[in-house]
Every structure is written in structure tokens, then in C-alpha cells.
C-alpha positions in Angstrom: 17.2 8.3 9.1 17.1 5.2 10.4 18.4 6.6 14.2 16.4 9.8 13.9 13.2 7.5 13.4 14.0 5.6 16.5 12.2 8.4 18.7 9.3 6.2 18.5 10.0 4.4 21.3 8.1 5.7 24.1 10.5 5.2 27.1 10.1 2.0 26.0 13.3 0.3 27.5 13.0 -3.1 25.7 10.2 -4.8 24.5 10.4 -7.5 27.3 10.4 -4.8 29.5 7.3 -3.5 27.8 5.4 -6.6 27.3 6.7 -8.0 30.7 7.5 -11.2 29.6 10.8 -12.9 28.7 11.2 -13.8 24.7 9.6 -17.7 24.3 9.7 -20.0 21.8 6.3 -22.3 21.2 6.7 -25.6 19.8 3.2 -26.8 18.3 3.8 -30.5 19.0 4.0 -30.3 22.9 2.3 -26.9 23.5 5.4 -26.3 25.8 7.3 -22.9 26.2 11.0 -22.6 26.9 13.3 -19.9 27.3 16.2 -19.5 24.9 19.5 -17.9 25.7 19.9 -17.3 21.7 16.3 -15.5 21.6 16.1 -12.7 19.4 15.1 -9.6 21.8 13.9 -7.4 18.6 13.8 -4.1 20.6 16.5 -4.4 23.4 18.8 -2.0 21.5 15.7 0.5 21.9 17.4 1.4 25.6 20.2 3.0 23.5 18.0 5.1 21.5 16.1 8.4 22.1 12.3 7.9 23.4 9.2 9.0 21.6 6.6 11.2 22.9 6.0 14.8 22.5 7.8 16.2 19.6 7.8 12.8 17.7 6.5 12.8 14.0 6.2 9.4 12.3 5.6 10.7 9.3 9.2 9.7 7.6 8.6 11.1 4.1 5.7 11.9 1.5 5.0 8.8 -0.1 3.9 10.1 -3.2 7.4 12.0 -3.8 10.2 9.9 -1.9 12.7 8.1 -3.7 12.1 5.0 -1.2 8.8 4.5 -3.0 9.9 5.6 -6.4 10.0 2.1 -7.9 6.7 0.9 -6.5 4.7 4.1 -7.8 6.2 3.1 -11.1 6.3 -0.5 -11.5 2.6 -0.9 -11.0 2.1 -4.6 -11.3 3.0 -7.1 -9.0 2.0 -11.1 -8.2 0.4 -12.2 -5.2 1.4 -16.0 -4.1 -1.0 -17.5 -1.2 0.6 -20.4 -0.4 0.6 -22.2 3.2 -0.3 -25.5 5.0 -3.6 -25.0 3.9 -2.8 -25.1 0.4 -2.0 -29.2 1.0 -6.1 -29.7 1.3 -5.9 -28.0 -2.3 -9.4 -26.5 -1.5 -11.5 -29.5 0.1 -11.9 -31.1 3.2 -13.7 -34.4 4.0 -14.8 -34.7 8.0 -15.0 -37.9 9.6 -18.3 -38.1 9.1 -18.0 -38.3 5.3 -19.2 -34.4 4.6 -17.2 -32.4 2.2 -16.5 -28.9 3.0 -14.7 -26.6 0.2 -12.8 -23.4 1.1 -9.1 -22.6 0.5 -6.8 -20.4 2.7 -9.7 -20.1 5.3 -10.6 -23.9 5.5 -9.4 -24.6 8.8 -11.5 -22.3 10.4 -14.6 -22.2 7.6 -14.7 -26.1 7.7 -14.2 -26.3 11.6 -11.2 -28.7 11.4 -9.9 -29.1 14.7 -6.3 -28.1 15.1 -4.9 -31.5 16.2 -6.2 -32.7 13.1 -5.0 -29.8 11.0 -1.6 -30.1 12.6 -1.3 -33.9 11.8 -2.4 -33.2 8.4 0.2 -30.6 8.0 2.9 -33.1 8.8 2.4 -34.6 5.5 2.9 -31.3 3.5 5.4 -31.5 0.9 5.4 -29.0 -1.7 8.6 -30.7 -3.5 7.6 -29.0 -6.5 8.1 -25.4 -5.8 10.2 -24.2 -8.2 11.2 -20.5 -7.5 12.9 -20.0 -10.9 10.2 -20.9 -12.9 7.7 -18.5 -10.5 10.0 -15.6 -10.9 10.3 -16.2 -14.5 6.6 -16.4 -14.9 6.0 -13.1 -12.9 8.8 -11.7 -15.2 7.0 -13.0 -18.3 3.8 -11.3 -17.1 5.3 -8.1 -16.7 5.2 -8.2 -13.4 7.7 -6.1 -11.3 7.3 -7.4 -7.8 6.3 -10.5 -5.9 4.4 -10.5 -2.5 4.3 -14.2 -1.0 2.7 -15.2 2.2 5.1 -15.6 4.8 2.8 -16.3 7.4 -1.1 -16.8 7.2 -4.0 -16.8 9.7 -3.1 -20.2 10.4 0.2 -19.2 11.7 2.0 -21.4 10.1 5.4 -19.9 8.9 7.0 -20.8 5.4 10.6 -20.4 6.6 12.7 -22.0 9.0 12.0 -19.5 11.9 13.5 -20.0 15.1 10.8 -18.9 16.8 8.6 -21.7 16.9 8.2 -25.1 15.3 5.0 -24.6 13.4 6.6 -23.8 10.3 7.8 -25.5 7.0 11.1 -26.8 8.0 10.0 -28.7 11.5 6.9 -29.6 10.7 5.8 -31.1 7.2 7.6 -33.6 5.0 9.5 -31.1 2.8 13.0 -31.2 2.5 14.6 -29.9 5.5 17.7 -28.4 3.8 15.5 -26.0 1.9 13.9 -22.5 2.4 11.5 -21.6 -0.4 11.7 -17.8 0.9 15.4 -17.9 0.3 15.2 -19.7 -3.2 12.5 -17.0 -4.5 14.6 -13.9 -2.6 17.6 -15.5 -5.2 15.3 -16.0 -8.3 13.4 -12.8 -8.0 16.8 -10.8 -7.8 18.4 -12.8 -10.7 15.7 -11.2 -12.8 15.1 -7.7 -11.2 11.9 -8.5 -9.8 11.4 -7.2 -6.2 9.9 -9.3 -3.4 7.9 -8.7 -0.4 6.2 -10.5 2.3 2.6 -11.0 3.4 2.5 -11.2 7.4 -1.0 -12.0 9.1 -1.4 -10.2 12.4 -4.3 -12.6 13.4 -3.1 -15.9 14.4 -5.6 -18.9 14.8 -2.8 -21.3 16.2 -0.7 -19.6 18.9 -2.5 -20.0 22.2 -1.1 -16.5 23.4 -3.3 -14.1 20.8 -6.9 -14.1 21.7 -6.3 -13.6 25.4 -5.4 -10.4 26.4 -3.2 -11.2 29.0 -1.2 -13.2 27.0 -1.1 -11.2 24.3 2.1 -9.2 24.6 3.5 -13.0 24.6 2.2 -13.1 21.2 3.3 -9.9 20.0 6.9 -10.7 21.3 7.3 -13.6 18.8 5.6 -11.8 16.1 8.5 -9.3 16.5 11.0 -11.7 16.5 9.7 -13.2 12.9 9.3 -10.1 11.2 13.1 -9.5 12.5 14.0 -12.4 10.8 12.3 -12.2 7.5 13.8 -8.4 7.3 17.0 -9.7 8.6 17.7 -12.7 6.4 15.7 -11.8 3.5 15.8 -8.2 3.1 12.0 -7.6 1.6 11.1 -4.7 -0.1 7.8 -4.7 0.9 5.7 -6.1 4.1 2.6 -6.6 3.4 0.1 -7.1 6.4 -3.4 -8.6 7.2 -5.6 -9.8 9.6 -5.9 -6.4 11.6 -9.7 -6.5 11.5 -11.9 -6.7 15.1 -13.1 -10.5 15.0 -13.8 -13.4 17.1 -13.0 -17.1 16.4 -10.7 -16.7 17.5 -10.7 -13.1 19.2 -8.4 -10.4 17.5 -6.8 -7.7 20.1 -4.7 -5.7 17.6 -5.5 -2.0 18.2 -4.3 1.0 16.4 -1.7 1.6 19.1 -0.1 -1.7 18.2 0.0 -0.7 14.7 1.8 2.8 15.5 4.6 0.5 17.6 5.1 -2.1 15.0 5.0 0.1 12.1 7.8 2.5 13.7 9.9 -0.5 15.0 9.8 -1.9 11.4 11.1 1.5 9.7 13.7 1.5 12.3 15.1 -1.9 11.4 14.6 -0.8 7.5 13.6 2.7 6.7 13.0 1.6 2.8 10.6 -0.8 3.4 7.1 -0.2 1.9 4.5 -1.2 4.5 0.6 -1.3 3.6 -2.2 0.4 5.9 -3.2 -3.2 7.4 -0.4 -3.0 9.8 -2.6 -0.8 11.9 -6.2 -0.5 11.4 -6.5 -0.1 7.3 -6.8 3.7 7.6 -5.4 6.7 5.9 -2.9 7.1 8.9 -1.6 3.9 8.6 1.7 2.7 6.4 2.3 4.0 2.9 -0.5 2.3 0.7 -4.1 1.7 1.0 -5.1 -2.2 0.0 -8.9 -1.9 -1.7 -9.5 -5.8 -2.0 -11.3 -7.7 -4.8 -12.2 -3.8 -6.5 -11.3 -0.6 -8.1 -11.8 2.6 -6.6 -13.6 4.8 -8.9 -10.9 7.3 -8.9 -7.5 8.2 -7.8 -7.2 7.4 -3.9 -6.5 10.6 -1.9 -4.1 10.9 0.8 -2.4 7.8 0.7 -0.7 5.4 -2.4 -3.3 2.2 -3.1 -2.9 -1.0 -4.8 -6.0 -3.3 -5.5 -5.3 -6.9 -4.6 -7.4 -9.6 -6.5 -7.7 -13.2 -7.3 -7.0 -14.7 -11.0 -10.2 -17.0 -10.4 -12.3 -16.9 -7.1 -9.7 -17.9 -4.6 -6.9 -16.8 -2.9 -5.3 -19.9 -2.0 -5.5 -23.2 -4.3 -9.0 -24.8 -4.5 -9.1 -27.2 -7.5 -12.7 -26.8 -7.3 -12.6 -23.3 -8.5 -12.2 -23.0 -12.6 -13.9 -19.7 -12.6 -10.6 -18.3 -14.4 -10.9 -14.6 -15.6 -10.1 -13.9 -19.1 -6.5 -12.3 -20.4 -8.9 -9.4 -21.3 -10.7 -9.0 -18.6 -7.3 -9.1 -16.3 -5.7 -6.7 -18.9 -8.6 -4.0 -18.3 -8.2 -4.3 -15.1 -4.4 -3.4 -15.0 -5.0 -0.2 -17.2 -8.2 0.7 -15.5 -6.0 0.8 -12.2 -2.7 2.3 -13.7 -5.2 5.2 -15.1 -6.3 5.7 -11.3 -2.7 6.0 -10.0 -3.2 2.4 -8.3 -1.2 -0.7 -8.5 -2.5 -4.2 -9.4 -1.4 -7.1 -7.1 -2.7 -10.3 -8.7 -2.7 -13.4 -7.1 -1.9 -17.0 -7.7 -2.4 -19.7 -5.2 0.1 -22.7 -6.0 -1.2 -26.2 -5.6 0.1 -28.8 -2.8 3.0 -29.4 -4.5 3.5 -26.1 -4.9 3.1 -25.6 -8.6 1.2 -22.5 -10.3 -1.9 -23.7 -11.9 -1.5 -24.0 -15.8 -4.4 -21.8 -15.9 -3.2 -19.3 -13.8 0.2 -19.2 -15.7 -1.7 -18.9 -19.3 -3.5 -15.9 -18.3 -0.1 -14.3 -16.6 1.4 -14.9 -19.7 -1.0 -13.4 -21.9 -0.7 -10.1 -20.0 2.9 -10.2 -20.7 2.4 -10.5 -24.1 0.1 -7.7 -24.3 2.1 -5.5 -22.2 5.2 -6.2 -24.2 3.5 -5.6 -27.9 3.8 -2.0 -29.5 4.7 -0.1 -26.5 1.4 -0.6 -24.8 3.2 -1.1 -21.5 3.3 2.8 -21.6 -0.3 2.7 -20.7 0.9 1.1 -17.4 4.5 1.4 -16.2 5.0 5.2 -14.6 2.1 6.1 -15.7 -0.9 8.0 -13.5 -4.1 9.4 -13.4 -4.2 11.9 -16.4 -5.2 14.9 -14.8 -6.1 17.0 -18.0 -9.3 15.0 -18.7 -11.8 13.2 -17.4 -12.2 9.4 -17.4 -14.3 8.5 -20.8 -17.2 5.8 -20.8 -15.5 4.2 -23.6 -12.2 3.1 -21.6 -9.7 4.6 -19.4 -6.7 7.1 -19.7 -3.4 7.4 -18.3 -0.6 10.0 -18.5 3.0 9.7 -19.1 4.4 13.5 -19.2 3.3 14.9 -22.5 1.6 11.7 -23.5 -1.9 10.2 -22.7 -2.8 6.9 -23.4 -6.3 5.8 -24.0 -7.0 2.2 -23.5 -10.3 1.8 -25.5 -12.5 -1.0 -24.4 -15.3 -0.1 -26.5 -14.1 0.3 -30.1 -16.2 2.8 -32.5 -17.8 1.6 -35.4 -16.6 2.6 -39.0 -16.3 6.2 -39.2 -16.8 7.0 -35.5 -14.7 8.7 -33.1 -14.1 8.7 -29.2 -14.4 11.7 -27.3 -12.5 13.4 -24.0 -13.6 15.9 -21.7 -11.0 18.4 -21.3 -10.4 19.8 -17.7 -7.7 22.6 -18.4 -5.8 23.9 -21.1 -3.6 21.9 -23.6 -3.2 21.2 -27.2 -3.1 18.4 -29.1 -0.4 17.8 -30.8 -1.2 14.3 -32.7 -2.1 10.9 -32.2 -1.6 7.3 -33.1 -2.8 3.4 -32.6 0.0 1.7 -30.9 0.6 -1.4 -33.3 -0.8 -0.1 -36.3 -0.1 2.5 -39.2 -3.8 3.8 -39.4 -4.4 7.3 -39.8 -5.7 8.9 -36.3 -7.4 12.7 -36.4 -7.5 14.2 -33.2 -8.5 17.5 -32.5 -9.7 19.8 -29.6 -12.7 22.1 -29.7 -13.5 23.8 -26.3 -13.8 21.5 -23.6 -14.0 18.5 -26.3 -11.3 16.2 -27.6 -12.3 14.0 -30.3 -10.2 11.4 -31.5 -11.4 9.6 -34.9 -9.3 6.5 -35.7 -9.2 5.3 -39.4 -9.2 1.3 -39.0 -9.6 -1.7 -36.4 -8.5 -2.2 -33.1 -5.3 -3.8 -32.0 -5.4 -6.1 -29.1 -8.0 -5.6 -26.3 -7.3 -3.1 -24.9 -6.2 -1.0 -28.0 -4.3 1.6 -26.7 -4.2 5.2 -28.5 -1.3 7.6 -27.7 -2.2 11.1 -27.7 0.6 14.0 -27.5 -0.7 17.0 -25.8 1.1 20.3 -25.1 0.4 22.2 -21.9 1.3 25.7 -20.7 4.9 25.5 -19.2 4.8 25.7 -15.4 6.7 28.7 -13.6 9.8 28.0 -12.0 10.1 26.0 -8.7 9.6 28.7 -6.1 12.1 29.9 -3.2 9.9 28.9 -0.3 11.0 27.8 3.1 7.5 26.9 4.4 4.9 28.4 6.5 4.8 30.2 9.8 3.6 27.5 12.4 2.2 27.8 16.0 1.2 25.7 18.3 -0.7 25.8 21.7 -1.1 23.4 24.6 -4.8 23.5 24.4 -7.3 23.0 21.6 -8.9 26.0 21.2 -6.0 28.3 20.2 -6.1 30.4 23.4 -3.5 32.4 25.2 -0.2 32.9 23.5 1.5 29.8 21.4 3.7 28.1 23.3 5.8 27.1 20.2 6.8 29.2 16.8 9.1 28.3 13.9 8.6 27.8 10.4 7.8 24.2 9.2 9.0 23.1 5.8 5.6 21.2 4.7 3.0 20.3 6.9 3.4 16.8 6.9 2.6 15.2 10.3 1.6 12.0 11.9 1.9 12.1 15.3 -0.5 9.3 16.2 -1.1 8.4 19.7 2.3 9.4 21.2 3.7 12.4 19.2 2.9 16.1 19.3 4.3 19.1 17.1 7.3 19.8 19.8 8.5 18.7 23.1 6.5 21.3 24.8 3.3 20.5 23.3 1.7 17.3 25.2 0.4 14.2 23.3 -3.2 14.9 24.3 -5.2 18.2 23.4 -3.4 20.8 21.3 -4.1 23.5 18.4 -1.9 23.9 15.5 -1.6 27.2 13.0 0.1 27.2 9.8 -0.1 30.7 8.0 1.8 32.4 4.9 1.2 32.3 1.2 1.2 29.3 -1.2 2.3 29.7 -5.1 1.3 27.3 -7.6 2.9 26.7 -10.7 0.0 26.0 -13.1 -3.1 28.3 -13.5 -5.7 25.9 -13.1 -8.0 24.6 -10.4 -6.3 23.0 -7.5 -7.9 20.4 -4.7 -6.4 20.8 -1.4 -6.3 17.5 0.5 -6.2 17.4 4.2 -5.5 14.4 6.2 -6.3 15.5 9.6 -7.3 14.0 13.3 -9.1 16.0 15.2 -10.6 18.7 13.4 -9.1 20.9 10.4 -9.9 24.3 8.3 -8.1 25.7 5.6 -8.8 29.2 3.9 -6.9 30.5 0.7 -7.2 34.0 -0.1 -9.5 34.3 2.8 -12.3 31.8 1.2 -12.9 28.9 3.5 -11.9 25.7 1.3 -11.8 23.0 4.1 -14.1 23.3 7.0 -14.3 20.3 9.4 -15.0 21.3 13.2 -16.6 17.8 14.3 -13.8 15.8 16.1 -13.1 12.6 13.9 -10.4 10.0 13.6 -7.8 10.0 10.7 -9.5 11.1 7.6 -9.6 13.2 3.9 -11.5 16.2 3.5 -10.7 18.2 0.4 -11.7 21.4 -1.3 -11.1 22.9 -4.8 -10.1 26.5 -5.5 -8.6 28.2 -9.0 -4.9 29.4 -8.2 -2.9 31.7 -10.7 0.7 30.6 -11.4 3.0 32.5 -9.9 1.1 34.5 -7.7 1.1 34.2 -3.8 -2.1 33.3 -2.3 -2.7 33.7 1.0 -3.2 30.6 3.2 -4.3 29.8 6.8 -4.3 26.1 8.3 -5.9 25.0 11.5 -6.0 21.6 13.6 -6.6 20.6 16.8 -6.2 17.5 18.7 -8.8 16.2 21.3 -7.8 13.1 22.3 -6.5 10.1 20.8 -4.4 10.2 17.8 -3.6 13.2 15.8 -2.3 14.1 12.4 -2.5 16.9 9.5 -1.0 16.6 6.2 -1.7 18.8 3.4 -1.5 17.8 -0.1 -2.8 19.2 -3.3 -3.5 18.3 -6.9 -4.1 19.9 -10.2 -4.6 18.9 -13.9 -0.8 19.3 -14.3 0.4 18.7 -10.7 0.2 14.9 -9.6 -1.0 14.4 -5.9 2.0 15.3 -3.3 2.4 17.1 0.0 2.8 20.5 -1.1 6.4 21.0 -1.5 8.4 23.8 0.7 9.7 25.4 -2.5 6.0 26.8 -3.0 5.0 27.8 0.8 6.4 31.2 2.1 6.1 32.1 6.0 3.9 34.9 7.2 6.0 38.3 7.2 
């Protein structure tokens, strides 16, 4: 996979050749640039690799089913850490005039601190109290299976001893120069079975080359070099990008094309990386995971894995004035809600100027861990996903692990009362119990209504009721080999197709430089897949198309998805009832009319979690 994916290079040669500059090192104190013969040229080896272009597919696997992402889909709960030079202010800046401005990680920009003053203050930053073992232990105690820490936030300050510049914790602080907090946290996390990832901001307020279009390539080269350092030296499981949006002060020149190049480069360095969609422009076609911030989607996200990042109080970085701490119950309910919609919860802490996690945050995290460890309630979170077979109730949420539903009850019924669920497909209820209680629970199904009647009080908040279910057995996996595929070098299917073949799946992200085949140009083409599709359950299936520019889908001659208006990467859906073991005819069409191109076909049903339609269930046209 590693060498095969290197096709992303579009005859780049090397990154210096692409950008037209040597790799430069920038020192924050002097503002001077110097060349270094030992500099990291991250893309020099691309000269030895095949160039991208027509025929390149940037979709390396199906993140919904890939072994690469299995741990992330199962672990559900992580710790976010916002820690940087901004932490030294602890959320408050007093200007020379005596006025006080309050903020956290954006304090430099929002409080208009001159860069020279900001740099001078950073020289005294000394997080001597940073204890990697304590932080990793806290994450483990909280039940958090992974950590993502800021390696560089918008201020541009690197939290590791980078060789790329001197604007970093080793070279520009009062901190012990023999210490490397990222290395310390890597060792501590590994020792506790907690995975480590890094946040990295694309937007950079400090680098003078960033906001200028003519010098931006110089910044990009240093960014690539820093990211290579992070991957090579620390082997992170996740790279979590930010700062990709269009903005000013300073101007942000990052484009979707930049994200395409960066994502492909990173995957060549480490094919197992999990990368969020802010590597590009925060879209469904970018990275592996969506990134809703300070919110929980109302339903499972279509077309992309997702993770909601949230604060434990009201701030990302440490702010001593912010005492708006969320309760353990509130945080735990957020966790179970997110898991019930097949998402992950990345819950933030902001260490103080000395590097210490606030006691209020630690108390709440340990409270969440106590809830997860009690009575098997973690089954509602780890390896859990959207239930599929029932709708979300008004009194709480429901997640699923195999043949067990886990109802996290937020509003407990009055004595003698009941809880009801609406069933979306056929299944039998085999029993129910309140985790951590010996009380009897009566659970029955009548028509589309499942009634759950506990006979006692709640156990914890939320209280979890485990409900056993028996669904119809799926038909055996099919013996399909894929769909018949045809491709034209025009956007209207005119003339004979230039390429005919069988495609194992429809899982394509051609982006700007790729296309279905080397004979098909990257701009302006049309694609058609035909054959039959075999479901394993008799129930309603939702088909999900992630496409750019147009898409149409027919099942048994019925038009299920119809979007002929040119668009960027987006999701369309349609639902149709299918019969298990039956071969339903399928026809899928996509056109590329300029810019990017993509076409992914996923499905899901009450008993089929969202996935790219697998090859075993697809058959080519006769």
C-alpha cells in the first residue's frame, strides 16, 4: 500500500522543485533565513515514485470497515489537550495601558498582543509541572483510549524540539532544554495502552511567509518538514489538523488542492494514519473523519466517520477565569449520545502555565471513568454504534453491540411506568436487565412498539438497560466480483466508452488530479456502473452517494438518487426495500465537469452498518 499510494505525486519531482525554493529554516528571534545542508526535504524521494494524474484514486480503503481504522471506531472516547505558549497567559492579558483582555488559545490575536511582546513573554514559559505519566494515567482512568495533543496551534509555536525553526518549546522558553514533552507523552501513553495523536494547525500567525501567496510555498515546505518530524520521531496514530478555513488577520491561502497534496504525502509516510477532514477544507471528501465542534449531530453522519470535539468547561486552552465546568452527568450523557450515533467523543483539557491539568477537569474525567467501569456500562460506548433496528427515543439514546441493545436512560420513568421504542425492522426481544441492579425488567414487542418496564430505581446517570434481541439471520455472503464499469472522456456518455472493466467496489476519490483510468483525463469524464446487487437482509436499505459533480442511481429501474446539478463533494441518499438473497439490478452514473471528482457508493440498513457496498454483494452485467 505504501508504495502503491505514492502515485499521488503529479510529476512533482521534489517538493523544492514544486515550490521553487530551497528548504529554509526560520528563527523567530532574528527573522533571518538560512539554508541547512542537513535540512529535511520531505518529498525528494518522490523522484523515484510514479507520478499521479489520470488513473489515480486517492481512496485507499473504506474507513467504515478497514482494519486501519478499527481501533478508532471501537474506542469511541479520547482526550484532547490544548497546550501551547498561550497557556502561559492563563487566559488573561494586561496591556501596557492597564486594560485587561480575557481569552485562551486565541489570546494573541483576540487581545491584539504585538508579536514582539508575545515572543518576549514566551521566553519565560516554563511548564515544569508537565507530567506525562499523570496525564496518560488520567486518560486511562477516564476510560479515554487515545490522546490528541496540540503539537502546534495557530500561534505557530511548536511543542517539540523541531529542527525547522527556533519558535518552539526547547529553543524559545525557560523550559528544561533536555526535555521533550511529546516524547514523554508518547512513552507514557504506550505504557498504558493509550494511543497518541497530534493536533497541527495549518493556519500560522507567526511565520511571515504564511499569508503571502508568493511566499506561501516556503511555509508549506517547512510545514511538510515538521510533519515528517512528527511522524518519524513519534509515530502518532492520528494527525488532527485545524486552521484550514478561509480567513484574514492573517490571510489564509490554504486551498483544497493543498489538502489533496498534503493528505497523500502523509499517507505515503504512514499508511495507517487516521487523518481528520480539516487536512483539506473540512468536507466529506477530505481525510477519514468529520469534525463537528462543540455540537453533536442529530443522527449518524453519512459518508464519513466522525468525532465531536468539545470542551470540559467553556475554553480550549487554560483560562483561570473560566469556571463553567460541565457536570459528570452532562459529559457522560454526551458520550453515550455520541456513541449511539456511531461517533467518537474527543473531550478537551487545557493544562495551566506549569503544564498541570486543572483539578476540576481531572475530577470530572475520573467520574466518567467510574461510570464506564461500573456494571458493564461501557458496553454502551466501546465497540457500540447506532442501533439501526430502533429509532432514537425521547427519553435517552440507544446503542448496539451485536445482538444487544444498550438503552442509556436520561429520563427514568415514574414507578410503574415504562419506556417505549419504535422498531424499524423485524426482530424479537429475548430479555432485558438494568445493569448494576437485580430488579426485574419486562420487555415485550407488539407490532412496531417495544415496551420496557423496569421494576425499580435508576442505577447511575445515565442508567443503562441491556435489551437482548434476535434478528433474522443474514443470507450467506455473496460471491460477487463487482460491477461492470464504463468510462468516457466526456461528460455526456457520448460515443463508445474508452474503458470497460469490472470494478470491485465503487469507492473513488479522484480529487483534482486523478481519474478512473490512465486513458481518461482528470477533467471532464463520465462513469457508469451496471450489474446487480444482493442484500443479506430483507429490509429497507439507504443508499448513500458521495459524489462530485453529478450522480444518478437506479435500483430495479427505480430512480433512487437523482442529482444532476453540478456540485462539489457532497452526500445524496435514497431508500428502497430489498429482498435478501435476491439480485436487484443496479445502474449508477457519475459525471465530472471540472475541478474535483469523486464517486463512492455506500449502503446501510437496520442490520447493516454503513459501509462501502462490498464486492461480495455486487455482480457485473451479463
